[in-house]
CHARMM-style PDB file with segment names, atoms N, HN, CA, C and O in Angstrom:
ATOM      1  N   MET     1      17.204  -9.934 -29.368  1.00  0.00      PROA
ATOM      2  CA  MET     1      16.186  -9.012 -29.291  1.00  0.00      PROA
ATOM      3  C   MET     1      16.577  -7.503 -28.979  1.00  0.00      PROA
ATOM      4  O   MET     1      17.406  -7.214 -28.116  1.00  0.00      PROA
ATOM      5  N   LYS     2      16.015  -6.719 -29.632  1.00  0.00      PROA
ATOM      6  HN  LYS     2      15.341  -6.954 -30.333  1.00  0.00      PROA
ATOM      7  CA  LYS     2      16.316  -5.157 -29.526  1.00  0.00      PROA
ATOM      8  C   LYS     2      14.988  -4.655 -28.552  1.00  0.00      PROA
ATOM      9  O   LYS     2      13.879  -5.183 -28.633  1.00  0.00      PROA
ATOM     10  N   PHE     3      15.325  -3.539 -27.624  1.00  0.00      PROA
ATOM     11  HN  PHE     3      16.226  -3.110 -27.559  1.00  0.00      PROA
ATOM     12  CA  PHE     3      14.512  -3.050 -26.888  1.00  0.00      PROA
ATOM     13  C   PHE     3      14.763  -1.606 -26.813  1.00  0.00      PROA
ATOM     14  O   PHE     3      15.911  -1.176 -26.929  1.00  0.00      PROA
ATOM     15  N   ILE     4      13.551  -0.674 -26.586  1.00  0.00      PROA
ATOM     16  HN  ILE     4      12.618  -1.023 -26.492  1.00  0.00      PROA
ATOM     17  CA  ILE     4      13.702   0.615 -26.338  1.00  0.00      PROA
ATOM     18  C   ILE     4      13.899   0.894 -24.809  1.00  0.00      PROA
ATOM     19  O   ILE     4      13.220   0.272 -23.992  1.00  0.00      PROA
ATOM     20  N   ILE     5      14.712   1.713 -24.462  1.00  0.00      PROA
ATOM     21  HN  ILE     5      15.264   2.219 -25.125  1.00  0.00      PROA
ATOM     22  CA  ILE     5      14.779   2.016 -23.084  1.00  0.00      PROA
ATOM     23  C   ILE     5      14.742   3.347 -22.845  1.00  0.00      PROA
ATOM     24  O   ILE     5      15.152   4.076 -23.749  1.00  0.00      PROA
ATOM     25  N   THR     6      14.277   3.928 -21.658  1.00  0.00      PROA
ATOM     26  HN  THR     6      13.945   3.336 -20.924  1.00  0.00      PROA
ATOM     27  CA  THR     6      14.593   5.238 -21.245  1.00  0.00      PROA
ATOM     28  C   THR     6      15.499   5.392 -20.115  1.00  0.00      PROA
ATOM     29  O   THR     6      15.670   4.562 -19.222  1.00  0.00      PROA
ATOM     30  N   ILE     7      16.123   6.641 -20.244  1.00  0.00      PROA
ATOM     31  HN  ILE     7      15.985   7.315 -20.970  1.00  0.00      PROA
ATOM     32  CA  ILE     7      16.932   6.856 -19.084  1.00  0.00      PROA
ATOM     33  C   ILE     7      16.769   8.397 -18.634  1.00  0.00      PROA
ATOM     34  O   ILE     7      16.655   9.384 -19.361  1.00  0.00      PROA
ATOM     35  N   PHE     8      16.790   8.330 -17.376  1.00  0.00      PROA
ATOM     36  HN  PHE     8      16.883   7.529 -16.785  1.00  0.00      PROA
ATOM     37  CA  PHE     8      16.653   9.926 -16.842  1.00  0.00      PROA
ATOM     38  C   PHE     8      17.469   9.904 -15.472  1.00  0.00      PROA
ATOM     39  O   PHE     8      17.661   8.863 -14.844  1.00  0.00      PROA
ATOM     40  N   GLN     9      17.914  11.109 -15.088  1.00  0.00      PROA
ATOM     41  HN  GLN     9      17.759  11.955 -15.598  1.00  0.00      PROA
ATOM     42  CA  GLN     9      18.557  11.396 -13.849  1.00  0.00      PROA
ATOM     43  C   GLN     9      17.576  11.678 -12.781  1.00  0.00      PROA
ATOM     44  O   GLN     9      16.722  12.528 -13.031  1.00  0.00      PROA
ATOM     45  N   ASP    10      17.564  11.036 -11.508  1.00  0.00      PROA
ATOM     46  HN  ASP    10      18.257  10.345 -11.304  1.00  0.00      PROA
ATOM     47  CA  ASP    10      16.647  11.450 -10.509  1.00  0.00      PROA
ATOM     48  C   ASP    10      17.185  12.453  -9.650  1.00  0.00      PROA
ATOM     49  O   ASP    10      18.306  12.884  -9.921  1.00  0.00      PROA
ATOM     50  N   GLU    11      16.556  12.907  -8.634  1.00  0.00      PROA
ATOM     51  HN  GLU    11      15.646  12.557  -8.414  1.00  0.00      PROA
ATOM     52  CA  GLU    11      17.032  14.035  -7.735  1.00  0.00      PROA
ATOM     53  C   GLU    11      18.009  13.817  -7.047  1.00  0.00      PROA
ATOM     54  O   GLU    11      18.536  14.779  -6.489  1.00  0.00      PROA
ATOM     55  N   ASP    12      18.548  12.503  -6.874  1.00  0.00      PROA
ATOM     56  HN  ASP    12      18.120  11.722  -7.328  1.00  0.00      PROA
ATOM     57  CA  ASP    12      19.730  12.185  -6.066  1.00  0.00      PROA
ATOM     58  C   ASP    12      21.001  12.064  -6.998  1.00  0.00      PROA
ATOM     59  O   ASP    12      22.090  11.708  -6.547  1.00  0.00      PROA
ATOM     60  N   GLY    13      20.790  12.394  -8.375  1.00  0.00      PROA
ATOM     61  HN  GLY    13      19.906  12.684  -8.742  1.00  0.00      PROA
ATOM     62  CA  GLY    13      22.009  12.192  -9.423  1.00  0.00      PROA
ATOM     63  C   GLY    13      22.064  10.872 -10.007  1.00  0.00      PROA
ATOM     64  O   GLY    13      22.808  10.742 -10.979  1.00  0.00      PROA
ATOM     65  N   MET    14      21.341   9.750  -9.551  1.00  0.00      PROA
ATOM     66  HN  MET    14      20.737   9.856  -8.761  1.00  0.00      PROA
ATOM     67  CA  MET    14      21.453   8.419 -10.333  1.00  0.00      PROA
ATOM     68  C   MET    14      20.623   8.419 -11.480  1.00  0.00      PROA
ATOM     69  O   MET    14      19.517   8.957 -11.513  1.00  0.00      PROA
ATOM     70  N   PHE    15      21.193   7.772 -12.489  1.00  0.00      PROA
ATOM     71  HN  PHE    15      22.092   7.334 -12.463  1.00  0.00      PROA
ATOM     72  CA  PHE    15      20.535   7.527 -13.763  1.00  0.00      PROA
ATOM     73  C   PHE    15      19.756   6.262 -13.623  1.00  0.00      PROA
ATOM     74  O   PHE    15      20.236   5.185 -13.270  1.00  0.00      PROA
ATOM     75  N   ILE    16      18.343   6.523 -13.972  1.00  0.00      PROA
ATOM     76  HN  ILE    16      17.953   7.398 -14.258  1.00  0.00      PROA
ATOM     77  CA  ILE    16      17.470   5.343 -13.844  1.00  0.00      PROA
ATOM     78  C   ILE    16      16.971   4.827 -15.098  1.00  0.00      PROA
ATOM     79  O   ILE    16      16.372   5.646 -15.795  1.00  0.00      PROA
ATOM     80  N   ALA    17      17.080   3.707 -15.517  1.00  0.00      PROA
ATOM     81  HN  ALA    17      17.566   3.042 -14.951  1.00  0.00      PROA
ATOM     82  CA  ALA    17      16.814   3.135 -16.915  1.00  0.00      PROA
ATOM     83  C   ALA    17      15.604   2.117 -16.681  1.00  0.00      PROA
ATOM     84  O   ALA    17      15.468   1.346 -15.731  1.00  0.00      PROA
ATOM     85  N   GLU    18      14.750   2.303 -17.787  1.00  0.00      PROA
ATOM     86  HN  GLU    18      14.861   2.930 -18.559  1.00  0.00      PROA
ATOM     87  CA  GLU    18      13.532   1.335 -17.808  1.00  0.00      PROA
ATOM     88  C   GLU    18      13.263   0.920 -19.191  1.00  0.00      PROA
ATOM     89  O   GLU    18      13.504   1.611 -20.181  1.00  0.00      PROA
ATOM     90  N   CYS    19      12.746  -0.258 -19.192  1.00  0.00      PROA
ATOM     91  HN  CYS    19      12.550  -0.820 -18.388  1.00  0.00      PROA
ATOM     92  CA  CYS    19      12.391  -0.953 -20.497  1.00  0.00      PROA
ATOM     93  C   CYS    19      10.885  -0.766 -20.546  1.00  0.00      PROA
ATOM     94  O   CYS    19      10.293  -1.471 -19.728  1.00  0.00      PROA
ATOM     95  N   PRO    20      10.146  -0.016 -21.276  1.00  0.00      PROA
ATOM     96  CA  PRO    20       8.688   0.123 -21.177  1.00  0.00      PROA
ATOM     97  C   PRO    20       8.007  -1.114 -21.682  1.00  0.00      PROA
ATOM     98  O   PRO    20       6.896  -1.465 -21.285  1.00  0.00      PROA
ATOM     99  N   SER    21       8.666  -1.715 -22.510  1.00  0.00      PROA
ATOM    100  HN  SER    21       9.569  -1.431 -22.832  1.00  0.00      PROA
ATOM    101  CA  SER    21       7.845  -2.923 -22.951  1.00  0.00      PROA
ATOM    102  C   SER    21       7.816  -4.205 -21.983  1.00  0.00      PROA
ATOM    103  O   SER    21       7.108  -5.182 -22.225  1.00  0.00      PROA
ATOM    104  N   ILE    22       8.596  -4.111 -20.942  1.00  0.00      PROA
ATOM    105  HN  ILE    22       9.171  -3.316 -20.745  1.00  0.00      PROA
ATOM    106  CA  ILE    22       8.651  -5.246 -20.062  1.00  0.00      PROA
ATOM    107  C   ILE    22       8.215  -4.649 -18.645  1.00  0.00      PROA
ATOM    108  O   ILE    22       9.095  -4.115 -17.970  1.00  0.00      PROA
ATOM    109  N   PRO    23       6.976  -4.705 -18.178  1.00  0.00      PROA
ATOM    110  CA  PRO    23       6.524  -4.125 -17.027  1.00  0.00      PROA
ATOM    111  C   PRO    23       7.465  -4.343 -15.752  1.00  0.00      PROA
ATOM    112  O   PRO    23       7.821  -5.486 -15.467  1.00  0.00      PROA
ATOM    113  N   GLY    24       7.874  -3.233 -14.977  1.00  0.00      PROA
ATOM    114  HN  GLY    24       7.585  -2.304 -15.208  1.00  0.00      PROA
ATOM    115  CA  GLY    24       8.729  -3.412 -13.924  1.00  0.00      PROA
ATOM    116  C   GLY    24      10.215  -3.707 -14.039  1.00  0.00      PROA
ATOM    117  O   GLY    24      10.923  -4.006 -13.077  1.00  0.00      PROA
ATOM    118  N   CYS    25      10.632  -3.597 -15.311  1.00  0.00      PROA
ATOM    119  HN  CYS    25      10.057  -3.354 -16.092  1.00  0.00      PROA
ATOM    120  CA  CYS    25      12.171  -3.794 -15.572  1.00  0.00      PROA
ATOM    121  C   CYS    25      12.643  -2.597 -15.584  1.00  0.00      PROA
ATOM    122  O   CYS    25      12.440  -1.790 -16.491  1.00  0.00      PROA
ATOM    123  N   VAL    26      13.380  -2.369 -14.471  1.00  0.00      PROA
ATOM    124  HN  VAL    26      13.546  -3.025 -13.734  1.00  0.00      PROA
ATOM    125  CA  VAL    26      14.033  -0.979 -13.934  1.00  0.00      PROA
ATOM    126  C   VAL    26      15.390  -1.285 -13.471  1.00  0.00      PROA
ATOM    127  O   VAL    26      15.573  -2.315 -12.822  1.00  0.00      PROA
ATOM    128  N   SER    27      16.425  -0.439 -13.759  1.00  0.00      PROA
ATOM    129  HN  SER    27      16.276   0.398 -14.286  1.00  0.00      PROA
ATOM    130  CA  SER    27      17.717  -0.448 -13.216  1.00  0.00      PROA
ATOM    131  C   SER    27      18.200   0.827 -12.960  1.00  0.00      PROA
ATOM    132  O   SER    27      17.537   1.835 -13.206  1.00  0.00      PROA
ATOM    133  N   GLN    28      19.450   0.849 -12.421  1.00  0.00      PROA
ATOM    134  HN  GLN    28      19.988   0.030 -12.221  1.00  0.00      PROA
ATOM    135  CA  GLN    28      20.094   2.304 -12.276  1.00  0.00      PROA
ATOM    136  C   GLN    28      21.389   2.190 -12.285  1.00  0.00      PROA
ATOM    137  O   GLN    28      21.858   1.060 -12.154  1.00  0.00      PROA
ATOM    138  N   GLY    29      22.222   3.263 -12.433  1.00  0.00      PROA
ATOM    139  HN  GLY    29      21.841   4.181 -12.540  1.00  0.00      PROA
ATOM    140  CA  GLY    29      23.625   3.274 -12.445  1.00  0.00      PROA
ATOM    141  C   GLY    29      24.109   4.871 -12.031  1.00  0.00      PROA
ATOM    142  O   GLY    29      23.316   5.812 -12.028  1.00  0.00      PROA
ATOM    143  N   GLN    30      25.296   4.970 -11.747  1.00  0.00      PROA
ATOM    144  HN  GLN    30      25.941   4.206 -11.750  1.00  0.00      PROA
ATOM    145  CA  GLN    30      25.948   6.219 -11.452  1.00  0.00      PROA
ATOM    146  C   GLN    30      26.091   7.073 -12.651  1.00  0.00      PROA
ATOM    147  O   GLN    30      26.093   8.304 -12.626  1.00  0.00      PROA
ATOM    148  N   THR    31      26.206   6.360 -13.661  1.00  0.00      PROA
ATOM    149  HN  THR    31      26.204   5.360 -13.681  1.00  0.00      PROA
ATOM    150  CA  THR    31      26.344   7.152 -15.083  1.00  0.00      PROA
ATOM    151  C   THR    31      25.452   6.625 -15.982  1.00  0.00      PROA
ATOM    152  O   THR    31      24.989   5.521 -15.696  1.00  0.00      PROA
ATOM    153  N   GLU    32      25.050   7.226 -17.149  1.00  0.00      PROA
ATOM    154  HN  GLU    32      25.427   8.122 -17.381  1.00  0.00      PROA
ATOM    155  CA  GLU    32      24.201   6.743 -18.231  1.00  0.00      PROA
ATOM    156  C   GLU    32      24.742   5.372 -18.698  1.00  0.00      PROA
ATOM    157  O   GLU    32      23.991   4.414 -18.885  1.00  0.00      PROA
ATOM    158  N   GLU    33      26.070   5.323 -18.875  1.00  0.00      PROA
ATOM    159  HN  GLU    33      26.680   6.100 -18.723  1.00  0.00      PROA
ATOM    160  CA  GLU    33      26.617   4.076 -19.413  1.00  0.00      PROA
ATOM    161  C   GLU    33      26.419   2.913 -18.578  1.00  0.00      PROA
ATOM    162  O   GLU    33      26.091   1.817 -19.031  1.00  0.00      PROA
ATOM    163  N   GLU    34      26.645   3.190 -17.206  1.00  0.00      PROA
ATOM    164  HN  GLU    34      26.912   4.081 -16.838  1.00  0.00      PROA
ATOM    165  CA  GLU    34      26.416   2.158 -16.184  1.00  0.00      PROA
ATOM    166  C   GLU    34      24.861   1.623 -16.243  1.00  0.00      PROA
ATOM    167  O   GLU    34      24.506   0.447 -16.323  1.00  0.00      PROA
ATOM    168  N   ALA    35      23.969   2.878 -16.179  1.00  0.00      PROA
ATOM    169  HN  ALA    35      24.258   3.833 -16.115  1.00  0.00      PROA
ATOM    170  CA  ALA    35      22.575   2.477 -16.063  1.00  0.00      PROA
ATOM    171  C   ALA    35      22.085   1.761 -17.399  1.00  0.00      PROA
ATOM    172  O   ALA    35      21.022   1.141 -17.370  1.00  0.00      PROA
ATOM    173  N   GLU    36      22.805   1.830 -18.518  1.00  0.00      PROA
ATOM    174  HN  GLU    36      23.669   2.334 -18.541  1.00  0.00      PROA
ATOM    175  CA  GLU    36      22.530   1.183 -19.825  1.00  0.00      PROA
ATOM    176  C   GLU    36      22.972  -0.222 -19.700  1.00  0.00      PROA
ATOM    177  O   GLU    36      22.179  -1.121 -19.979  1.00  0.00      PROA
ATOM    178  N   GLN    37      24.142  -0.477 -19.312  1.00  0.00      PROA
ATOM    179  HN  GLN    37      24.786   0.254 -19.086  1.00  0.00      PROA
ATOM    180  CA  GLN    37      24.837  -1.760 -19.040  1.00  0.00      PROA
ATOM    181  C   GLN    37      23.754  -2.689 -18.082  1.00  0.00      PROA
ATOM    182  O   GLN    37      23.305  -3.787 -18.411  1.00  0.00      PROA
ATOM    183  N   ASN    38      23.476  -2.000 -16.888  1.00  0.00      PROA
ATOM    184  HN  ASN    38      23.841  -1.108 -16.620  1.00  0.00      PROA
ATOM    185  CA  ASN    38      22.626  -2.553 -15.957  1.00  0.00      PROA
ATOM    186  C   ASN    38      21.299  -2.764 -16.370  1.00  0.00      PROA
ATOM    187  O   ASN    38      20.718  -3.703 -15.826  1.00  0.00      PROA
ATOM    188  N   ILE    39      20.643  -2.059 -17.266  1.00  0.00      PROA
ATOM    189  HN  ILE    39      21.115  -1.296 -17.708  1.00  0.00      PROA
ATOM    190  CA  ILE    39      19.342  -2.404 -17.717  1.00  0.00      PROA
ATOM    191  C   ILE    39      19.345  -3.621 -18.699  1.00  0.00      PROA
ATOM    192  O   ILE    39      18.412  -4.423 -18.739  1.00  0.00      PROA
ATOM    193  N   LYS    40      20.460  -3.704 -19.491  1.00  0.00      PROA
ATOM    194  HN  LYS    40      21.218  -3.053 -19.459  1.00  0.00      PROA
ATOM    195  CA  LYS    40      20.617  -4.788 -20.287  1.00  0.00      PROA
ATOM    196  C   LYS    40      20.495  -6.182 -19.535  1.00  0.00      PROA
ATOM    197  O   LYS    40      19.785  -7.071 -20.004  1.00  0.00      PROA
ATOM    198  N   GLU    41      21.200  -6.345 -18.370  1.00  0.00      PROA
ATOM    199  HN  GLU    41      21.778  -5.622 -17.989  1.00  0.00      PROA
ATOM    200  CA  GLU    41      21.221  -7.384 -17.385  1.00  0.00      PROA
ATOM    201  C   GLU    41      19.786  -7.462 -16.801  1.00  0.00      PROA
ATOM    202  O   GLU    41      19.269  -8.548 -16.539  1.00  0.00      PROA
ATOM    203  N   ALA    42      19.237  -6.422 -16.630  1.00  0.00      PROA
ATOM    204  HN  ALA    42      19.657  -5.540 -16.843  1.00  0.00      PROA
ATOM    205  CA  ALA    42      17.798  -6.449 -15.936  1.00  0.00      PROA
ATOM    206  C   ALA    42      16.832  -7.081 -16.993  1.00  0.00      PROA
ATOM    207  O   ALA    42      15.966  -7.878 -16.630  1.00  0.00      PROA
ATOM    208  N   ILE    43      16.980  -6.734 -18.249  1.00  0.00      PROA
ATOM    209  HN  ILE    43      17.683  -6.086 -18.544  1.00  0.00      PROA
ATOM    210  CA  ILE    43      16.087  -7.191 -19.216  1.00  0.00      PROA
ATOM    211  C   ILE    43      16.292  -8.773 -19.517  1.00  0.00      PROA
ATOM    212  O   ILE    43      15.348  -9.506 -19.812  1.00  0.00      PROA
ATOM    213  N   GLN    44      17.443  -9.150 -19.424  1.00  0.00      PROA
ATOM    214  HN  GLN    44      18.210  -8.555 -19.184  1.00  0.00      PROA
ATOM    215  CA  GLN    44      17.662 -10.611 -19.575  1.00  0.00      PROA
ATOM    216  C   GLN    44      17.024 -11.382 -18.366  1.00  0.00      PROA
ATOM    217  O   GLN    44      16.396 -12.426 -18.542  1.00  0.00      PROA
ATOM    218  N   GLU    45      17.200 -10.858 -17.216  1.00  0.00      PROA
ATOM    219  HN  GLU    45      17.710 -10.010 -17.072  1.00  0.00      PROA
ATOM    220  CA  GLU    45      16.550 -11.435 -16.027  1.00  0.00      PROA
ATOM    221  C   GLU    45      15.048 -11.449 -15.933  1.00  0.00      PROA
ATOM    222  O   GLU    45      14.396 -12.392 -15.486  1.00  0.00      PROA
ATOM    223  N   CYS    46      14.539 -10.271 -16.414  1.00  0.00      PROA
ATOM    224  HN  CYS    46      15.069  -9.505 -16.777  1.00  0.00      PROA
ATOM    225  CA  CYS    46      13.151 -10.210 -16.521  1.00  0.00      PROA
ATOM    226  C   CYS    46      12.615 -11.051 -17.592  1.00  0.00      PROA
ATOM    227  O   CYS    46      11.555 -11.589 -17.274  1.00  0.00      PROA
ATOM    228  N   LEU    47      13.054 -11.334 -18.821  1.00  0.00      PROA
ATOM    229  HN  LEU    47      13.916 -10.897 -19.080  1.00  0.00      PROA
ATOM    230  CA  LEU    47      12.674 -12.115 -19.809  1.00  0.00      PROA
ATOM    231  C   LEU    47      12.634 -13.656 -19.206  1.00  0.00      PROA
ATOM    232  O   LEU    47      11.714 -14.449 -19.407  1.00  0.00      PROA
ATOM    233  N   GLN    48      13.701 -13.886 -18.504  1.00  0.00      PROA
ATOM    234  HN  GLN    48      14.448 -13.241 -18.341  1.00  0.00      PROA
ATOM    235  CA  GLN    48      13.932 -15.345 -18.015  1.00  0.00      PROA
ATOM    236  C   GLN    48      12.801 -15.632 -17.078  1.00  0.00      PROA
ATOM    237  O   GLN    48      12.139 -16.666 -17.164  1.00  0.00      PROA
ATOM    238  N   VAL    49      12.586 -14.701 -16.177  1.00  0.00      PROA
ATOM    239  HN  VAL    49      13.123 -13.860 -16.107  1.00  0.00      PROA
ATOM    240  CA  VAL    49      11.410 -14.740 -15.129  1.00  0.00      PROA
ATOM    241  C   VAL    49      10.081 -14.982 -15.780  1.00  0.00      PROA
ATOM    242  O   VAL    49       9.350 -15.914 -15.446  1.00  0.00      PROA
ATOM    243  N   ARG    50       9.788 -14.113 -16.722  1.00  0.00      PROA
ATOM    244  HN  ARG    50      10.382 -13.356 -16.994  1.00  0.00      PROA
ATOM    245  CA  ARG    50       8.495 -14.242 -17.508  1.00  0.00      PROA
ATOM    246  C   ARG    50       8.283 -15.383 -18.307  1.00  0.00      PROA
ATOM    247  O   ARG    50       7.155 -15.768 -18.615  1.00  0.00      PROA
ATOM    248  N   ALA    51       9.406 -15.980 -18.679  1.00  0.00      PROA
ATOM    249  HN  ALA    51      10.322 -15.667 -18.429  1.00  0.00      PROA
ATOM    250  CA  ALA    51       9.398 -17.258 -19.578  1.00  0.00      PROA
ATOM    251  C   ALA    51       9.054 -18.409 -18.505  1.00  0.00      PROA
ATOM    252  O   ALA    51       8.252 -19.295 -18.803  1.00  0.00      PROA
ATOM    253  N   GLU    52       9.619 -18.373 -17.379  1.00  0.00      PROA
ATOM    254  HN  GLU    52      10.270 -17.653 -17.137  1.00  0.00      PROA
ATOM    255  CA  GLU    52       9.387 -19.472 -16.596  1.00  0.00      PROA
ATOM    256  C   GLU    52       8.319 -19.421 -15.850  1.00  0.00      PROA
ATOM    257  O   GLU    52       8.049 -20.395 -15.148  1.00  0.00      PROA
ATOM    258  N   LYS    53       7.505 -18.286 -15.848  1.00  0.00      PROA
ATOM    259  HN  LYS    53       7.725 -17.495 -16.418  1.00  0.00      PROA
ATOM    260  CA  LYS    53       6.272 -18.207 -15.246  1.00  0.00      PROA
ATOM    261  C   LYS    53       5.053 -18.290 -16.349  1.00  0.00      PROA
ATOM    262  O   LYS    53       3.869 -18.118 -16.057  1.00  0.00      PROA
ATOM    263  N   GLY    54       5.532 -18.574 -17.624  1.00  0.00      PROA
ATOM    264  HN  GLY    54       6.494 -18.714 -17.861  1.00  0.00      PROA
ATOM    265  CA  GLY    54       4.616 -18.779 -18.754  1.00  0.00      PROA
ATOM    266  C   GLY    54       3.804 -17.346 -19.159  1.00  0.00      PROA
ATOM    267  O   GLY    54       2.733 -17.294 -19.763  1.00  0.00      PROA
ATOM    268  N   MET    55       4.566 -16.248 -18.688  1.00  0.00      PROA
ATOM    269  HN  MET    55       5.436 -16.291 -18.198  1.00  0.00      PROA
ATOM    270  CA  MET    55       3.936 -14.945 -19.080  1.00  0.00      PROA
ATOM    271  C   MET    55       4.516 -14.541 -20.467  1.00  0.00      PROA
ATOM    272  O   MET    55       5.559 -15.019 -20.913  1.00  0.00      PROA
ATOM    273  N   PRO    56       3.715 -13.579 -21.137  1.00  0.00      PROA
ATOM    274  CA  PRO    56       4.218 -13.058 -22.307  1.00  0.00      PROA
ATOM    275  C   PRO    56       5.444 -12.244 -22.078  1.00  0.00      PROA
ATOM    276  O   PRO    56       5.482 -11.450 -21.138  1.00  0.00      PROA
ATOM    277  N   LEU    57       6.511 -12.411 -22.941  1.00  0.00      PROA
ATOM    278  HN  LEU    57       6.480 -13.056 -23.705  1.00  0.00      PROA
ATOM    279  CA  LEU    57       7.862 -11.809 -22.768  1.00  0.00      PROA
ATOM    280  C   LEU    57       7.714 -10.287 -22.862  1.00  0.00      PROA
ATOM    281  O   LEU    57       8.576  -9.615 -22.295  1.00  0.00      PROA
ATOM    282  N   THR    58       6.811  -9.721 -23.455  1.00  0.00      PROA
ATOM    283  HN  THR    58       6.111 -10.267 -23.916  1.00  0.00      PROA
ATOM    284  CA  THR    58       6.773  -8.285 -23.507  1.00  0.00      PROA
ATOM    285  C   THR    58       5.114  -7.835 -23.733  1.00  0.00      PROA
ATOM    286  O   THR    58       4.246  -8.597 -24.161  1.00  0.00      PROA
ATOM    287  N   VAL    59       4.941  -6.612 -23.391  1.00  0.00      PROA
ATOM    288  HN  VAL    59       5.646  -5.993 -23.044  1.00  0.00      PROA
ATOM    289  CA  VAL    59       3.693  -6.109 -23.635  1.00  0.00      PROA
ATOM    290  C   VAL    59       3.751  -4.857 -24.890  1.00  0.00      PROA
ATOM    291  O   VAL    59       4.782  -4.257 -25.196  1.00  0.00      PROA
ATOM    292  N   ARG    60       2.613  -4.672 -25.413  1.00  0.00      PROA
ATOM    293  HN  ARG    60       1.776  -5.159 -25.165  1.00  0.00      PROA
ATOM    294  CA  ARG    60       2.756  -3.725 -26.431  1.00  0.00      PROA
ATOM    295  C   ARG    60       2.860  -2.248 -26.063  1.00  0.00      PROA
ATOM    296  O   ARG    60       2.186  -1.747 -25.164  1.00  0.00      PROA
ATOM    297  N   THR    61       3.628  -1.663 -26.712  1.00  0.00      PROA
ATOM    298  HN  THR    61       4.176  -2.070 -27.443  1.00  0.00      PROA
ATOM    299  CA  THR    61       3.606  -0.204 -26.434  1.00  0.00      PROA
ATOM    300  C   THR    61       3.307   0.641 -27.795  1.00  0.00      PROA
ATOM    301  O   THR    61       3.504   0.288 -28.958  1.00  0.00      PROA
ATOM    302  N   ARG    62       2.884   1.610 -27.402  1.00  0.00      PROA
ATOM    303  HN  ARG    62       2.724   1.897 -26.457  1.00  0.00      PROA
ATOM    304  CA  ARG    62       2.231   2.574 -28.662  1.00  0.00      PROA
ATOM    305  C   ARG    62       2.579   3.958 -28.506  1.00  0.00      PROA
ATOM    306  O   ARG    62       2.654   4.379 -27.351  1.00  0.00      PROA
ATOM    307  N   GLU    63       2.808   4.748 -29.469  1.00  0.00      PROA
ATOM    308  HN  GLU    63       2.747   4.406 -30.406  1.00  0.00      PROA
ATOM    309  CA  GLU    63       3.080   6.123 -29.439  1.00  0.00      PROA
ATOM    310  C   GLU    63       1.713   6.835 -29.750  1.00  0.00      PROA
ATOM    311  O   GLU    63       1.030   6.565 -30.738  1.00  0.00      PROA
ATOM    312  N   VAL    64       1.406   7.723 -28.851  1.00  0.00      PROA
ATOM    313  HN  VAL    64       1.961   7.943 -28.049  1.00  0.00      PROA
ATOM    314  CA  VAL    64       0.234   8.651 -29.048  1.00  0.00      PROA
ATOM    315  C   VAL    64       0.609  10.058 -29.111  1.00  0.00      PROA
ATOM    316  O   VAL    64       1.661  10.437 -28.597  1.00  0.00      PROA
ATOM    317  N   GLU    65      -0.253  10.923 -29.759  1.00  0.00      PROA
ATOM    318  HN  GLU    65      -1.108  10.615 -30.176  1.00  0.00      PROA
ATOM    319  CA  GLU    65       0.188  12.455 -29.742  1.00  0.00      PROA
ATOM    320  C   GLU    65      -0.963  12.851 -28.863  1.00  0.00      PROA
ATOM    321  O   GLU    65      -2.120  12.431 -28.883  1.00  0.00      PROA
ATOM    322  N   VAL    66      -0.415  13.730 -28.102  1.00  0.00      PROA
ATOM    323  HN  VAL    66       0.525  14.072 -28.086  1.00  0.00      PROA
ATOM    324  CA  VAL    66      -1.120  14.600 -27.046  1.00  0.00      PROA
ATOM    325  C   VAL    66      -0.867  15.944 -27.227  1.00  0.00      PROA
ATOM    326  O   VAL    66       0.296  16.334 -27.120  1.00  0.00      PROA
ATOM    327  N   PRO    67      -1.882  16.833 -27.520  1.00  0.00      PROA
ATOM    328  CA  PRO    67      -1.650  18.318 -27.693  1.00  0.00      PROA
ATOM    329  C   PRO    67      -1.197  18.977 -26.519  1.00  0.00      PROA
ATOM    330  O   PRO    67      -1.815  18.746 -25.480  1.00  0.00      PROA
ATOM    331  N   VAL    68      -0.196  19.783 -26.494  1.00  0.00      PROA
ATOM    332  HN  VAL    68       0.306  19.971 -27.339  1.00  0.00      PROA
ATOM    333  CA  VAL    68       0.263  20.507 -25.248  1.00  0.00      PROA
ATOM    334  C   VAL    68       0.228  22.031 -25.584  1.00  0.00      PROA
ATOM    335  OT1 VAL    68       0.558  22.858 -24.734  1.00  0.00      PROA
TER     336      VAL     68
END
């Protein structure tokens, strides 16, 4: 499966990675590459837990336009 992830750097310099289509699926790393690898592992674990609990594996995400 393919997932969209977001990566940003926090105020402490850590890179935070999130998977918006899996609520609560977050990881981190000292570099962007480490954060990306860690979120891949987190996604696998989150999917396994959601499957075991009979939950939908993902939620729907949408793109909306907001005037700024």
